[in-house]
C-alpha positions in Angstrom: 8.8 7.5 -25.3 10.3 4.0 -25.6 11.2 4.1 -21.9 7.6 4.9 -20.9 6.3 2.0 -23.0 8.8 -0.4 -21.6 8.2 0.8 -18.0 4.4 0.4 -18.4 4.9 -3.1 -19.9 7.1 -4.1 -17.0 4.5 -2.7 -14.5 1.7 -4.8 -16.1 3.9 -7.9 -16.3 4.7 -7.4 -12.6 1.0 -6.9 -11.7 -0.1 -10.0 -13.7 2.7 -12.2 -12.1 1.7 -11.0 -8.7 -2.0 -11.8 -9.3 -1.1 -15.3 -10.6 1.2 -16.0 -7.6 -1.5 -14.9 -5.1 -4.1 -17.0 -6.9 -1.9 -20.0 -6.8 -1.1 -19.6 -3.1 -4.7 -19.1 -2.3 -5.8 -22.3 -4.1 -3.0 -24.2 -2.3 -4.1 -22.8 1.0 -7.7 -23.7 0.5 -6.8 -27.3 -0.6 -4.6 -27.7 2.5 -7.4 -26.5 4.8 -9.8 -28.9 3.1 -7.3 -31.8 3.5 -6.9 -31.0 7.2 -10.7 -31.0 7.7 -11.1 -34.3 5.9 -8.4 -36.0 7.9 -9.7 -34.6 11.2 -13.2 -35.8 10.3 -11.9 -39.3 9.4 -10.0 -39.5 12.7 -13.2 -38.5 14.6 -15.2 -41.1 12.7 -12.7 -43.9 13.4 -12.6 -42.8 17.1 -16.4 -42.9 17.3 -16.5 -46.4 15.7 -14.0 -47.7 18.3 -16.2 -46.3 21.1 -19.4 -47.8 19.6 -17.9 -51.3 19.8 -17.0 -50.8 23.5 -20.3 -49.2 24.5 -22.5 -51.7 22.6 -21.1 -54.5 24.8 -22.2 -52.7 27.9 -25.8 -52.3 26.8 -28.1 -55.2 27.6 -30.3 -56.4 24.8 -33.5 -56.2 26.9 -33.0 -52.6 27.9 -35.3 -49.9 26.5 -34.7 -46.2 26.1 -37.5 -44.0 27.2 -37.8 -40.5 25.9 -39.8 -37.8 27.7 -42.9 -36.4 26.2 -42.4 -33.1 24.5 -45.0 -30.7 25.9 -47.2 -28.9 23.5 -49.1 -25.6 23.7 -52.4 -27.5 24.2 -51.1 -29.1 27.3 -50.3 -25.8 28.9 -53.6 -24.1 28.2 -56.3 -24.4 30.8 -59.8 -24.9 29.5 -61.2 -22.4 32.1 -59.0 -19.6 30.8 -60.7 -17.0 28.8 -59.3 -15.9 25.5 -57.5 -12.5 25.6 -59.6 -9.5 24.8 -58.6 -7.5 21.8 -58.4 -3.8 22.6 -58.1 -1.4 19.7 -57.2 2.2 20.4 
């Protein structure tokens, strides 16, 4: 009887220790991934700032940027077209 109690105690201690170790490694892994993402974003941000300085010197102050008109549904509809007929069966 004592052996069964001690064996069950050791099983539960082992299970609890395994859960705690897995939780610790999971948290460490998540923090490492988060750190890698932050450093890569910072590198991209710094790289884009360097490019912005170079490109801004190439753009003339008097230049304008034109954007095309976004077509709407009203532009495509012809006034002579009849509305579709509703057919009910």
